[in-house]
C-alpha positions as CSV (number, residue, x, y, z in Angstrom):
1,M,-9.8,-2.0,18.0
2,S,-11.4,-5.4,17.9
3,D,-9.7,-8.4,16.4
4,T,-12.2,-8.5,13.5
5,A,-11.7,-4.8,12.7
6,S,-8.0,-5.3,12.6
7,Q,-8.4,-8.1,10.1
8,D,-10.6,-6.0,7.9
9,T,-8.2,-3.1,7.5
10,P,-4.7,-3.3,6.0
11,P,-1.6,-2.6,8.1
12,D,-0.1,0.8,8.4
13,R,2.8,-0.1,6.1
14,L,3.0,-2.7,3.4
15,S,5.4,-3.4,0.5
16,V,5.2,-5.6,-2.6
17,N,9.0,-6.1,-2.6
18,P,9.9,-9.6,-1.1
19,R,13.2,-8.2,0.2
20,S,11.4,-5.6,2.3
21,E,10.7,-6.1,6.0
22,F,7.2,-4.8,5.3
23,F,6.4,-7.6,2.8
24,D,3.5,-9.9,3.6
25,A,2.4,-12.3,0.8
26,E,-0.7,-13.4,2.7
27,L,-2.0,-9.9,2.9
28,L,-1.1,-9.1,-0.7
29,K,-3.1,-12.1,-1.9
30,R,-6.3,-10.5,-0.6
31,G,-5.7,-7.5,-2.9
32,I,-5.1,-4.0,-1.5
33,G,-6.8,-0.9,-2.9
34,I,-4.9,2.4,-2.5
35,R,-6.4,5.9,-2.8
36,F,-3.7,8.6,-2.9
37,K,-4.8,12.3,-2.9
38,G,-8.3,11.2,-3.8
39,A,-7.4,9.1,-6.8
40,V,-7.2,5.3,-6.8
41,R,-3.7,4.1,-7.7
42,T,-2.8,0.7,-9.1
43,N,1.0,1.1,-9.4
44,V,2.0,1.5,-5.7
45,D,5.1,-0.5,-4.6
46,E,4.9,0.5,-0.9
47,F,2.8,2.7,1.3
48,C,2.7,4.1,4.8
49,I,-0.7,5.4,6.0
50,S,0.5,7.1,9.2
51,E,3.4,9.0,7.5
52,G,1.3,9.8,4.4
53,W,3.4,8.5,1.5
54,I,3.6,6.0,-1.3
55,R,6.4,4.7,-3.4
56,V,5.9,4.2,-7.2
57,Q,8.3,3.1,-9.9
58,A,10.0,5.9,-11.8
59,G,9.3,4.7,-15.4
60,K,11.5,1.9,-16.6
61,T,14.6,3.2,-14.8
62,M,16.7,0.6,-12.8
63,D,19.2,1.0,-10.1
64,R,22.7,-0.5,-10.3
65,K,21.5,-3.8,-8.9
66,G,18.8,-4.2,-11.5
67,N,15.9,-3.2,-9.2
68,P,13.2,-0.7,-10.3
69,L,14.0,2.8,-9.2
70,T,11.2,4.2,-7.0
71,I,10.1,7.7,-6.0
72,K,8.3,8.7,-2.8
73,L,5.2,10.8,-3.1
74,T,3.6,12.4,-0.1
75,G,0.0,13.1,0.6
76,P,-3.1,11.5,2.3
77,V,-3.2,7.7,1.8
78,E,-6.2,5.4,2.3
79,A,-6.0,1.6,2.0
80,W,-8.6,-1.3,2.0
81,Y,-8.9,-5.0,1.1
82,E,-10.4,-5.5,-2.3
83,D,-11.8,-8.9,-1.3
84,L,-14.3,-7.4,1.1
85,G,-16.7,-6.1,-1.6
86,D,-18.0,-2.7,-2.6
87,D,-18.0,-1.0,0.8
88,P,-15.0,-2.2,2.8
89,P,-13.6,-0.6,5.9
90,V,-10.9,1.9,4.9
91,A,-7.6,2.4,6.9
92,K,-6.6,6.1,6.9
93,A,-4.6,8.6,9.0
94,D,-6.7,10.4,11.6
């Protein structure tokens, strides 16, 4: 894959939680679009394209440390950068 193409598609795994090892503020500033099972999702906390899952908050439930409780949903995941316009390159599992 060329350097430009790798900059135009999101990484395989990304999280919005700053405590996660997969957190990257610079990438998140660009805006990430997520399509899960054919529907665009805006409430995704973490995703992994190659393993085919997303994590979303389970309502207003908190764990014992005060962090939002999340659930893992499995299925096909596609991601793209929203700052690239109407027809951006999409990262998805092959």
